[in-house]
C-alpha atoms as a printed R data frame, in Angstrom:
    type eleno elety resid chain resno       x      y       z
1   ATOM     1    CA   MET     A     1 198.144 43.564 144.346
2   ATOM     2    CA   PRO     A     2 198.385 47.014 142.601
3   ATOM     3    CA   GLY     A     3 200.344 49.300 144.657
4   ATOM     4    CA   THR     A     4 200.291 53.315 144.802
5   ATOM     5    CA   ALA     A     5 202.690 56.012 145.297
6   ATOM     6    CA   LEU     A     6 202.618 59.476 146.127
7   ATOM     7    CA   LEU     A     7 205.111 61.678 144.971
8   ATOM     8    CA   ILE     A     8 205.135 65.241 146.739
9   ATOM     9    CA   ALA     A     9 207.443 67.949 146.363
10  ATOM    10    CA   ALA     A    10 206.558 70.731 148.678
11  ATOM    11    CA   ALA     A    11 208.676 74.023 149.328
12  ATOM    12    CA   PRO     A    12 207.886 77.867 149.568
13  ATOM    13    CA   VAL     A    13 208.203 79.550 146.548
14  ATOM    14    CA   SER     A    14 209.243 83.076 148.626
15  ATOM    15    CA   LYS     A    15 213.160 84.041 149.525
16  ATOM    16    CA   SER     A    16 212.423 81.381 152.558
17  ATOM    17    CA   ARG     A    17 212.745 77.780 150.208
18  ATOM    18    CA   LEU     A    18 215.509 75.799 151.839
19  ATOM    19    CA   VAL     A    19 215.293 73.416 149.064
20  ATOM    20    CA   ASP     A    20 214.539 72.759 145.386
21  ATOM    21    CA   ALA     A    21 211.642 69.975 146.066
22  ATOM    22    CA   ALA     A    22 210.870 69.925 142.746
23  ATOM    23    CA   SER     A    23 214.282 68.714 141.599
24  ATOM    24    CA   VAL     A    24 213.670 65.596 141.623
25  ATOM    25    CA   LEU     A    25 210.760 64.981 140.116
26  ATOM    26    CA   PRO     A    26 211.749 64.020 137.257
27  ATOM    27    CA   VAL     A    27 214.533 61.742 138.105
28  ATOM    28    CA   LEU     A    28 211.579 59.992 139.938
29  ATOM    29    CA   ALA     A    29 209.360 60.265 136.941
30  ATOM    30    CA   ALA     A    30 211.881 58.277 135.099
31  ATOM    31    CA   VAL     A    31 211.441 55.333 137.583
32  ATOM    32    CA   PRO     A    32 208.995 52.790 136.796
33  ATOM    33    CA   PRO     A    33 205.662 53.101 138.954
34  ATOM    34    CA   ALA     A    34 206.306 49.479 139.722
35  ATOM    35    CA   ALA     A    35 209.231 50.309 141.442
36  ATOM    36    CA   LEU     A    36 208.418 53.192 142.875
37  ATOM    37    CA   ALA     A    37 205.054 51.161 144.729
38  ATOM    38    CA   GLY     A    38 207.094 47.869 144.898
39  ATOM    39    CA   THR     A    39 204.440 46.238 143.467
40  ATOM    40    CA   ASP     A    40 203.689 44.348 140.072
41  ATOM    41    CA   THR     A    41 201.565 46.997 138.842
42  ATOM    42    CA   ALA     A    42 201.113 50.372 140.543
43  ATOM    43    CA   SER     A    43 199.658 54.005 140.140
44  ATOM    44    CA   VAL     A    44 201.471 56.791 140.675
45  ATOM    45    CA   VAL     A    45 200.146 60.609 141.877
46  ATOM    46    CA   GLU     A    46 202.167 63.251 142.117
47  ATOM    47    CA   LEU     A    47 202.007 66.503 144.077
48  ATOM    48    CA   ALA     A    48 204.599 69.563 142.814
49  ATOM    49    CA   ASP     A    49 204.540 72.617 144.873
50  ATOM    50    CA   PRO     A    50 201.347 72.841 146.098
51  ATOM    51    CA   LEU     A    51 199.566 75.661 147.414
52  ATOM    52    CA   ASP     A    52 197.004 74.286 150.099
53  ATOM    53    CA   PRO     A    53 197.012 71.789 152.695
54  ATOM    54    CA   GLN     A    54 194.085 71.178 151.959
55  ATOM    55    CA   THR     A    55 194.937 69.361 148.457
56  ATOM    56    CA   VAL     A    56 197.424 67.320 150.243
57  ATOM    57    CA   LEU     A    57 195.104 65.837 152.566
58  ATOM    58    CA   THR     A    58 192.510 64.788 150.067
59  ATOM    59    CA   ARG     A    59 195.105 63.107 148.040
60  ATOM    60    CA   LEU     A    60 197.042 61.694 151.370
61  ATOM    61    CA   ARG     A    61 192.913 60.425 151.853
62  ATOM    62    CA   ALA     A    62 192.659 59.214 148.594
63  ATOM    63    CA   ALA     A    63 195.838 57.159 148.414
64  ATOM    64    CA   ALA     A    64 195.571 55.664 151.782
65  ATOM    65    CA   MET     A    65 192.433 54.324 151.273
66  ATOM    66    CA   ALA     A    66 193.886 52.355 148.258
67  ATOM    67    CA   PRO     A    67 193.859 48.665 149.403
68  ATOM    68    CA   GLY     A    68 197.714 47.642 148.310
69  ATOM    69    CA   PRO     A    69 201.032 48.954 149.144
70  ATOM    70    CA   LEU     A    70 201.625 52.619 149.614
71  ATOM    71    CA   THR     A    71 204.672 54.046 149.431
72  ATOM    72    CA   VAL     A    72 204.723 57.910 150.116
73  ATOM    73    CA   TYR     A    73 207.854 60.060 148.895
74  ATOM    74    CA   LEU     A    74 208.209 63.455 150.764
75  ATOM    75    CA   ILE     A    75 210.686 66.134 150.059
76  ATOM    76    CA   GLY     A    76 210.570 69.172 151.639
77  ATOM    77    CA   GLN     A    77 211.575 71.511 154.275
78  ATOM    78    CA   VAL     A    78 209.830 71.625 157.971
79  ATOM    79    CA   HIS     A    79 209.171 74.029 160.164
80  ATOM    80    CA   LEU     A    80 207.203 75.212 163.760
81  ATOM    81    CA   ASP     A    81 204.225 77.171 163.536
82  ATOM    82    CA   ARG     A    82 204.394 80.264 165.976
83  ATOM    83    CA   ARG     A    83 200.949 79.872 167.866
84  ATOM    84    CA   GLN     A    84 201.415 75.608 168.911
85  ATOM    85    CA   ARG     A    85 205.233 75.001 167.973
86  ATOM    86    CA   HIS     A    86 204.289 71.786 165.794
87  ATOM    87    CA   VAL     A    87 206.257 70.319 162.812
88  ATOM    88    CA   HIS     A    88 204.530 71.306 159.355
89  ATOM    89    CA   VAL     A    89 205.705 70.824 156.237
90  ATOM    90    CA   ALA     A    90 206.212 73.956 153.921
91  ATOM    91    CA   LEU     A    91 203.802 74.400 150.864
92  ATOM    92    CA   ALA     A    92 203.991 76.784 148.216
93  ATOM    93    CA   ARG     A    93 202.473 80.163 149.956
94  ATOM    94    CA   ALA     A    94 203.881 79.042 153.647
95  ATOM    95    CA   THR     A    95 205.428 81.773 155.506
96  ATOM    96    CA   SER     A    96 206.979 81.653 158.813
97  ATOM    97    CA   ALA     A    97 203.660 83.599 160.043
98  ATOM    98    CA   THR     A    98 201.053 82.097 158.444
99  ATOM    99    CA   MET     A    99 202.418 78.269 159.236
100 ATOM   100    CA   ARG     A   100 199.718 77.433 160.950
101 ATOM   101    CA   TYR     A   101 197.106 78.209 157.948
102 ATOM   102    CA   THR     A   102 199.475 77.339 155.074
103 ATOM   103    CA   GLY     A   103 201.857 74.186 156.242
104 ATOM   104    CA   PHE     A   104 200.795 70.817 156.045
105 ATOM   105    CA   PRO     A   105 200.938 69.342 159.866
106 ATOM   106    CA   TRP     A   106 203.022 66.780 160.276
107 ATOM   107    CA   HIS     A   107 200.415 64.811 162.528
108 ATOM   108    CA   TRP     A   108 197.854 64.525 159.667
109 ATOM   109    CA   PHE     A   109 200.155 61.991 157.800
110 ATOM   110    CA   THR     A   110 199.452 59.869 161.297
111 ATOM   111    CA   GLN     A   111 195.888 60.758 161.449
112 ATOM   112    CA   GLU     A   112 195.383 59.403 157.959
113 ATOM   113    CA   LEU     A   113 197.654 56.227 157.574
114 ATOM   114    CA   ARG     A   114 196.851 54.762 161.321
115 ATOM   115    CA   LEU     A   115 194.011 52.703 159.523
116 ATOM   116    CA   ARG     A   116 196.410 50.725 156.777
117 ATOM   117    CA   HIS     A   117 197.031 47.454 157.760
118 ATOM   118    CA   ALA     A   118 200.618 47.074 159.455
119 ATOM   119    CA   GLY     A   119 203.747 47.079 157.210
120 ATOM   120    CA   ALA     A   120 201.373 48.260 153.770
121 ATOM   121    CA   THR     A   121 202.415 51.262 154.178
122 ATOM   122    CA   THR     A   122 206.353 52.905 154.227
123 ATOM   123    CA   LEU     A   123 206.878 56.835 154.035
124 ATOM   124    CA   ILE     A   124 210.494 57.811 152.568
125 ATOM   125    CA   VAL     A   125 211.375 61.704 153.367
126 ATOM   126    CA   ASP     A   126 214.282 64.014 152.560
127 ATOM   127    CA   LEU     A   127 213.727 67.060 154.902
128 ATOM   128    CA   HIS     A   128 214.950 69.810 155.519
129 ATOM   129    CA   THR     A   129 215.071 72.137 158.360
130 ATOM   130    CA   ASP     A   130 215.639 75.750 159.875
131 ATOM   131    CA   PRO     A   131 217.243 76.410 163.405
132 ATOM   132    CA   GLU     A   132 214.239 75.713 165.586
133 ATOM   133    CA   SER     A   133 212.879 72.733 163.813
134 ATOM   134    CA   TRP     A   134 216.040 70.929 163.640
135 ATOM   135    CA   GLN     A   135 216.410 71.642 167.585
136 ATOM   136    CA   ALA     A   136 212.754 70.354 167.835
137 ATOM   137    CA   LEU     A   137 213.506 66.956 166.040
138 ATOM   138    CA   ASN     A   138 216.731 66.568 167.365
139 ATOM   139    CA   GLU     A   139 214.027 66.457 170.956
140 ATOM   140    CA   GLN     A   140 211.587 65.058 169.011
141 ATOM   141    CA   PRO     A   141 212.108 62.579 166.217
142 ATOM   142    CA   LEU     A   142 209.574 62.344 163.484
143 ATOM   143    CA   ASP     A   143 207.104 59.683 163.627
144 ATOM   144    CA   ALA     A   144 204.338 58.121 161.193
145 ATOM   145    CA   GLY     A   145 202.841 56.078 163.722
146 ATOM   146    CA   PRO     A   146 202.516 52.503 164.852
147 ATOM   147    CA   GLY     A   147 202.242 50.142 161.587
148 ATOM   148    CA   VAL     A   148 203.739 52.649 159.283
149 ATOM   149    CA   ALA     A   149 207.889 52.373 158.379
150 ATOM   150    CA   LEU     A   150 209.561 55.542 158.300
151 ATOM   151    CA   TYR     A   151 212.594 56.493 156.086
152 ATOM   152    CA   GLY     A   152 214.644 59.434 155.200
153 ATOM   153    CA   ARG     A   153 217.012 61.676 155.947
154 ATOM   154    CA   VAL     A   154 216.523 65.382 158.196
155 ATOM   155    CA   ALA     A   155 219.263 67.901 157.082
156 ATOM   156    CA   PRO     A   156 220.528 70.219 159.412
157 ATOM   157    CA   PRO     A   157 219.964 74.083 158.777
158 ATOM   158    CA   ALA     A   158 222.414 74.950 155.675
159 ATOM   159    CA   ARG     A   159 225.026 77.572 155.774
160 ATOM   160    CA   ARG     A   160 224.655 78.886 152.616
161 ATOM   161    CA   ARG     A   161 221.544 81.281 151.476
162 ATOM   162    CA   THR     A   162 220.622 79.174 147.978
163 ATOM   163    CA   PRO     A   163 218.165 75.953 148.528
164 ATOM   164    CA   ALA     A   164 219.669 72.798 148.614
165 ATOM   165    CA   ALA     A   165 219.666 69.895 146.842
166 ATOM   166    CA   PRO     A   166 217.591 66.720 148.054
167 ATOM   167    CA   ALA     A   167 220.664 64.448 147.525
168 ATOM   168    CA   TYR     A   168 219.219 61.862 148.962
169 ATOM   169    CA   MET     A   169 215.793 61.279 147.161
170 ATOM   170    CA   LYS     A   170 217.765 61.967 144.233
171 ATOM   171    CA   ALA     A   171 220.399 58.953 145.326
172 ATOM   172    CA   LEU     A   172 217.379 56.845 146.138
173 ATOM   173    CA   ALA     A   173 215.827 57.806 142.902
174 ATOM   174    CA   THR     A   174 218.810 56.796 140.576
175 ATOM   175    CA   VAL     A   175 218.533 53.127 142.459
176 ATOM   176    CA   LEU     A   176 215.184 52.836 141.426
177 ATOM   177    CA   ARG     A   177 215.589 53.629 138.135
178 ATOM   178    CA   SER     A   178 217.198 50.012 137.503
179 ATOM   179    CA   GLY     A   179 212.981 48.833 137.551
180 ATOM   180    CA   HIS     A   180 214.083 46.608 140.622
181 ATOM   181    CA   ARG     A   181 213.323 47.907 143.992
182 ATOM   182    CA   PRO     A   182 215.495 46.181 146.872
183 ATOM   183    CA   PRO     A   183 213.686 46.072 150.258
184 ATOM   184    CA   VAL     A   184 213.260 49.427 151.543
185 ATOM   185    CA   HIS     A   185 215.134 49.479 154.544
186 ATOM   186    CA   GLN     A   186 218.508 47.917 151.496
187 ATOM   187    CA   LEU     A   187 217.454 50.652 149.434
188 ATOM   188    CA   HIS     A   188 217.491 53.538 152.221
189 ATOM   189    CA   GLU     A   189 220.907 52.310 152.806
190 ATOM   190    CA   GLN     A   190 222.305 52.776 149.732
191 ATOM   191    CA   ALA     A   191 220.186 55.970 149.119
192 ATOM   192    CA   VAL     A   192 222.717 57.035 152.419
193 ATOM   193    CA   ALA     A   193 225.743 55.896 151.393
194 ATOM   194    CA   GLN     A   194 225.311 57.800 148.389
195 ATOM   195    CA   SER     A   195 223.779 60.821 148.702
196 ATOM   196    CA   LEU     A   196 225.613 61.601 153.004
197 ATOM   197    CA   GLY     A   197 229.307 61.830 153.511
198 ATOM   198    CA   ASP     A   198 230.856 60.346 156.694
199 ATOM   199    CA   ASP     A   199 231.158 63.845 158.244
200 ATOM   200    CA   ALA     A   200 227.258 64.383 157.682
201 ATOM   201    CA   GLN     A   201 225.326 65.558 160.518
202 ATOM   202    CA   ASP     A   202 221.628 64.592 159.205
203 ATOM   203    CA   LEU     A   203 219.285 63.019 161.340
204 ATOM   204    CA   VAL     A   204 219.041 59.104 159.167
205 ATOM   205    CA   LEU     A   205 215.539 57.768 159.804
206 ATOM   206    CA   ALA     A   206 214.983 53.900 159.725
207 ATOM   207    CA   ARG     A   207 211.771 53.286 161.967
208 ATOM   208    CA   ASP     A   208 210.239 49.685 160.773
209 ATOM   209    CA   PRO     A   209 208.559 47.568 162.957
210 ATOM   210    CA   HIS     A   210 208.918 44.858 160.480
211 ATOM   211    CA   VAL     A   211 212.847 45.139 160.613
212 ATOM   212    CA   PRO     A   212 214.854 44.053 163.289
213 ATOM   213    CA   PRO     A   213 216.876 47.454 164.137
214 ATOM   214    CA   SER     A   214 220.630 46.367 163.267
215 ATOM   215    CA   ALA     A   215 223.683 46.982 165.632
216 ATOM   216    CA   ASP     A   216 224.393 50.409 164.557
217 ATOM   217    CA   GLN     A   217 220.137 51.750 164.210
218 ATOM   218    CA   HIS     A   218 218.770 52.942 167.013
219 ATOM   219    CA   PRO     A   219 215.222 51.365 167.676
220 ATOM   220    CA   PRO     A   220 212.082 52.959 166.663
221 ATOM   221    CA   ARG     A   221 210.526 54.948 169.459
222 ATOM   222    CA   PRO     A   222 207.441 53.945 170.863
223 ATOM   223    CA   ALA     A   223 204.375 56.301 169.468
224 ATOM   224    CA   GLY     A   224 201.358 56.367 168.245
225 ATOM   225    CA   PRO     A   225 198.074 58.256 168.006
226 ATOM   226    CA   PRO     A   226 196.312 58.765 171.374
227 ATOM   227    CA   GLY     A   227 194.388 55.838 172.538
228 ATOM   228    CA   VAL     A   228 196.458 53.509 170.626
229 ATOM   229    CA   PRO     A   229 197.308 51.094 173.202
230 ATOM   230    CA   VAL     A   230 194.823 47.957 173.034
231 ATOM   231    CA   PRO     A   231 192.254 47.644 176.203
232 ATOM   232    CA   SER     A   232 192.935 44.452 178.042
233 ATOM   233    CA   GLN     A   233 192.253 42.720 181.278
234 ATOM   234    CA   LYS     A   234 193.390 39.907 183.587
235 ATOM   235    CA   THR     A   235 190.791 37.896 182.516
236 ATOM   236    CA   ASP     A   236 191.064 34.476 180.499
237 ATOM   237    CA   SER     A   237 192.436 34.998 177.229
238 ATOM   238    CA   HIS     A   238 190.797 31.867 176.035
239 ATOM   239    CA   THR     A   239 187.077 33.351 176.587
240 ATOM   240    CA   ASP     A   240 187.519 36.930 175.684
241 ATOM   241    CA   PRO     A   241 189.499 38.020 172.627
242 ATOM   242    CA   HIS     A   242 189.515 41.630 173.997
243 ATOM   243    CA   THR     A   243 191.930 40.398 176.960
244 ATOM   244    CA   GLU     A   244 194.625 38.514 174.873
245 ATOM   245    CA   PRO     A   245 197.745 40.642 175.976
246 ATOM   246    CA   HIS     A   246 198.929 40.462 171.564
247 ATOM   247    CA   THR     A   247 195.578 40.903 169.638
248 ATOM   248    CA   ASP     A   248 195.803 43.438 167.382
249 ATOM   249    CA   PRO     A   249 192.341 44.904 166.766
250 ATOM   250    CA   HIS     A   250 193.622 47.467 164.176
251 ATOM   251    CA   ALA     A   251 194.685 44.414 161.536
252 ATOM   252    CA   ALA     A   252 191.390 42.787 162.240
253 ATOM   253    CA   ILE     A   253 189.654 45.354 161.512
254 ATOM   254    CA   THR     A   254 191.842 46.413 158.551
255 ATOM   255    CA   ALA     A   255 191.808 42.592 156.874
256 ATOM   256    CA   ALA     A   256 187.411 43.403 156.708
257 ATOM   257    CA   VAL     A   257 187.814 46.807 155.208
258 ATOM   258    CA   GLU     A   258 189.646 45.704 152.908
259 ATOM   259    CA   ALA     A   259 187.327 42.196 152.002
260 ATOM   260    CA   GLY     A   260 184.638 44.687 151.883
261 ATOM   261    CA   ARG     A   261 183.082 43.319 154.858
262 ATOM   262    CA   HIS     A   262 182.269 47.073 156.521
263 ATOM   263    CA   GLY     A   263 179.372 45.663 158.837
264 ATOM   264    CA   GLU     A   264 181.861 43.508 160.506
265 ATOM   265    CA   ALA     A   265 184.683 45.895 160.853
266 ATOM   266    CA   ALA     A   266 182.261 48.187 162.658
267 ATOM   267    CA   ALA     A   267 181.009 45.946 165.147
268 ATOM   268    CA   LEU     A   268 184.459 45.197 166.052
269 ATOM   269    CA   ALA     A   269 185.063 48.500 166.737
270 ATOM   270    CA   ALA     A   270 182.048 49.087 168.569
271 ATOM   271    CA   SER     A   271 183.300 46.067 170.853
272 ATOM   272    CA   TRP     A   272 186.477 47.391 171.585
273 ATOM   273    CA   GLU     A   273 185.335 50.959 172.731
274 ATOM   274    CA   GLN     A   274 182.688 49.346 174.735
275 ATOM   275    CA   THR     A   275 185.458 47.508 176.312
276 ATOM   276    CA   ALA     A   276 187.737 50.571 176.439
277 ATOM   277    CA   LEU     A   277 184.578 52.589 178.098
278 ATOM   278    CA   ARG     A   278 184.269 49.902 180.906
279 ATOM   279    CA   THR     A   279 188.090 49.706 181.313
280 ATOM   280    CA   HIS     A   280 189.048 53.201 181.279
281 ATOM   281    CA   GLY     A   281 185.448 55.359 181.146
282 ATOM   282    CA   PRO     A   282 184.285 57.763 179.419
283 ATOM   283    CA   GLY     A   283 185.982 60.533 177.493
284 ATOM   284    CA   SER     A   284 189.118 58.431 178.319
285 ATOM   285    CA   ASN     A   285 191.736 58.294 175.535
286 ATOM   286    CA   GLU     A   286 191.249 55.073 174.436
287 ATOM   287    CA   VAL     A   287 187.557 55.297 174.106
288 ATOM   288    CA   ILE     A   288 188.043 58.263 172.266
289 ATOM   289    CA   HIS     A   289 190.559 56.508 169.768
290 ATOM   290    CA   TRP     A   290 187.942 53.886 169.182
291 ATOM   291    CA   MET     A   291 185.554 56.405 168.125
292 ATOM   292    CA   GLU     A   292 187.600 57.941 165.759
293 ATOM   293    CA   VAL     A   293 188.041 54.459 164.503
294 ATOM   294    CA   ARG     A   294 184.342 54.132 164.247
295 ATOM   295    CA   ALA     A   295 184.399 57.607 162.283
296 ATOM   296    CA   ASP     A   296 186.751 56.520 159.626
297 ATOM   297    CA   LEU     A   297 185.460 53.124 158.901
298 ATOM   298    CA   ALA     A   298 181.999 54.826 158.605
299 ATOM   299    CA   ARG     A   299 183.866 56.802 155.573
300 ATOM   300    CA   PHE     A   300 185.350 53.775 154.253
301 ATOM   301    CA   ALA     A   301 181.790 52.343 153.798
302 ATOM   302    CA   GLY     A   302 180.637 55.531 151.726
303 ATOM   303    CA   ASP     A   303 178.859 56.612 154.624
304 ATOM   304    CA   PRO     A   304 179.706 60.430 155.584
305 ATOM   305    CA   ALA     A   305 176.685 61.220 157.590
306 ATOM   306    CA   ARG     A   306 177.247 58.700 160.002
307 ATOM   307    CA   SER     A   307 181.057 59.720 159.819
308 ATOM   308    CA   CYS     A   308 179.964 63.223 160.089
309 ATOM   309    CA   GLU     A   309 178.141 62.006 163.439
310 ATOM   310    CA   THR     A   310 181.087 60.443 164.783
311 ATOM   311    CA   TRP     A   311 183.634 63.031 163.905
312 ATOM   312    CA   LEU     A   312 181.266 65.599 165.625
313 ATOM   313    CA   ALA     A   313 180.838 63.239 168.714
314 ATOM   314    CA   VAL     A   314 185.182 63.034 169.247
315 ATOM   315    CA   ALA     A   315 185.011 66.622 168.943
316 ATOM   316    CA   THR     A   316 182.621 67.351 171.722
317 ATOM   317    CA   ALA     A   317 184.076 64.261 173.641
318 ATOM   318    CA   ARG     A   318 188.031 65.849 173.529
319 ATOM   319    CA   LEU     A   319 186.358 69.318 174.473
320 ATOM   320    CA   THR     A   320 184.301 67.870 177.457
321 ATOM   321    CA   ALA     A   321 187.445 66.063 178.699
322 ATOM   322    CA   GLY     A   322 189.125 69.455 178.927
323 ATOM   323    CA   GLN     A   323 191.302 69.697 175.477
324 ATOM   324    CA   ALA     A   324 192.159 72.972 173.947
325 ATOM   325    CA   PRO     A   325 189.640 73.707 171.288
326 ATOM   326    CA   ASP     A   326 192.563 74.681 169.077
327 ATOM   327    CA   SER     A   327 194.545 71.441 170.157
328 ATOM   328    CA   PRO     A   328 195.303 69.751 166.798
329 ATOM   329    CA   GLU     A   329 193.689 66.423 167.900
330 ATOM   330    CA   VAL     A   330 189.985 68.736 168.063
331 ATOM   331    CA   GLU     A   331 190.802 70.734 165.106
332 ATOM   332    CA   ALA     A   332 191.113 67.635 163.019
333 ATOM   333    CA   ALA     A   333 187.568 66.216 164.721
334 ATOM   334    CA   ALA     A   334 186.547 69.149 163.497
335 ATOM   335    CA   ASP     A   335 187.692 69.355 159.888
336 ATOM   336    CA   ARG     A   336 187.316 65.888 159.371
337 ATOM   337    CA   ALA     A   337 183.211 66.547 160.613
338 ATOM   338    CA   HIS     A   338 183.298 69.743 158.327
339 ATOM   339    CA   HIS     A   339 184.968 67.596 155.545
340 ATOM   340    CA   LEU     A   340 182.361 64.808 155.516
341 ATOM   341    CA   TRP     A   341 179.183 66.676 156.138
342 ATOM   342    CA   ASP     A   342 180.375 68.733 152.895
343 ATOM   343    CA   ARG     A   343 179.899 65.641 151.085
344 ATOM   344    CA   VAL     A   344 176.654 64.395 152.632
345 ATOM   345    CA   ARG     A   345 174.193 64.830 149.447
346 ATOM   346    CA   ASP     A   346 170.926 63.484 151.310
347 ATOM   347    CA   PRO     A   347 169.244 66.800 152.239
348 ATOM   348    CA   GLU     A   348 167.816 65.759 155.359
349 ATOM   349    CA   ALA     A   349 170.889 64.630 156.664
350 ATOM   350    CA   VAL     A   350 172.387 67.547 155.692
351 ATOM   351    CA   ARG     A   351 170.366 70.092 157.534
352 ATOM   352    CA   ALA     A   352 170.482 67.261 160.418
353 ATOM   353    CA   LEU     A   353 173.829 67.556 161.217
354 ATOM   354    CA   GLY     A   354 174.202 71.312 159.835
355 ATOM   355    CA   PRO     A   355 173.232 72.803 163.158
356 ATOM   356    CA   ASP     A   356 175.849 70.677 165.603
357 ATOM   357    CA   LEU     A   357 178.277 71.537 162.987
358 ATOM   358    CA   ILE     A   358 177.642 74.941 163.250
359 ATOM   359    CA   ARG     A   359 178.169 75.222 167.030
360 ATOM   360    CA   LEU     A   360 180.847 73.181 167.176
361 ATOM   361    CA   ARG     A   361 182.701 75.677 164.327
362 ATOM   362    CA   ARG     A   362 182.119 78.818 166.831
363 ATOM   363    CA   ARG     A   363 184.211 76.858 169.038
364 ATOM   364    CA   VAL     A   364 186.876 75.278 166.999
365 ATOM   365    CA   PRO     A   365 186.824 77.375 163.467
366 ATOM   366    CA   GLY     A   366 190.149 75.749 162.481
367 ATOM   367    CA   ARG     A   367 192.785 76.443 160.653
368 ATOM   368    CA   GLN     A   368 191.333 77.355 157.214
369 ATOM   369    CA   ARG     A   369 189.926 80.783 157.410
370 ATOM   370    CA   GLY     A   370 186.111 81.315 156.838
371 ATOM   371    CA   THR     A   371 184.877 77.295 157.970
372 ATOM   372    CA   LEU     A   372 181.398 78.891 160.249
373 ATOM   373    CA   THR     A   373 181.022 81.285 157.097
374 ATOM   374    CA   LEU     A   374 181.095 78.296 154.643
375 ATOM   375    CA   ALA     A   375 178.918 75.793 156.997
376 ATOM   376    CA   GLN     A   376 176.385 78.613 157.546
377 ATOM   377    CA   ARG     A   377 176.014 79.344 153.967
378 ATOM   378    CA   ARG     A   378 176.006 75.555 153.075
379 ATOM   379    CA   LEU     A   379 173.043 74.578 155.689
380 ATOM   380    CA   GLU     A   380 170.920 78.110 154.351
381 ATOM   381    CA   GLN     A   381 171.108 76.811 150.977
382 ATOM   382    CA   PHE     A   382 169.663 73.621 151.843
383 ATOM   383    CA   HIS     A   383 167.205 75.421 154.254
384 ATOM   384    CA   THR     A   384 165.977 77.486 151.096
385 ATOM   385    CA   GLN     A   385 165.555 74.376 148.637
386 ATOM   386    CA   ARG     A   386 163.344 72.805 151.243
387 ATOM   387    CA   VAL     A   387 161.343 75.926 151.893
388 ATOM   388    CA   GLY     A   388 161.051 76.418 147.954
């Protein structure tokens, strides 16, 4: 099956640039696409110094929807936004004061990659930090979510003021230029050996749920988006698949999506949502998780209206459960609902969903400025069309 490689090299164009991220792209461009993706045939998408978080999100979503193996190569620098202290990848226009709006939130990676088949996604990073983000990542290391392998290094704050070189990624690309891609954990070890000295203070990331940790490697931290734990009950596992302790419904759902059986995937998710509802009650993280899965499945099935409607329900459920309007999970649900609504072409569906989206945007404007105004203008246009 063809694979996909997504190359992202991002850093501010201002004096706050810590790494010359784009300098590694010519080296990566010299690598055969098949070696970048780890498949016989592959497509490669490159983002050099992207300006807008939504542009990165759109490319990431498109890559995540590809059925084959996906490898994301990320070179850049990470900072905390001032308001919520969340980790962001700094993009070209990012500043410390505007990071919340001009950076790419790290949790968007986990959100977009969570439904991919386990073992089919690898995230390889070469990241640089400032003192605040360095301390935060020492206390809470980066994670890419369940089923996603994460390799790379996080460099400590540099003492010199000139932008650093992405030495780890350049070493990794040099290994790949031969046209042969060894297993990712071996590729990572070779890149570390060639780029980092024995006294290096870098955080070395090697979290792969499908590769046992070596003796000198910390085991992966358990992580995942809220609600990932699979609902279960202590009953006869032979009569109800929802109660099997080792059942992974996400793998079965992903397999159905990849085979084009979207109705089956939606039915499985709805069944697990009902189990979570009986076990944990309305508004629980488990129930909301399965609502989010259903929303993503509707998008995969090419039904943006249903996906939008479900994301609106997710945002409402999170707000009703007491989450703040500016929490990452609520903002993500509102942004996804808006994104899908913009892709609805049926006028009646646009007019039916628009008022609910506008009410939500009044409470949850999100990071992008002008979202409420944009929604109002689009709804007015469709009402004008009907009148005309």
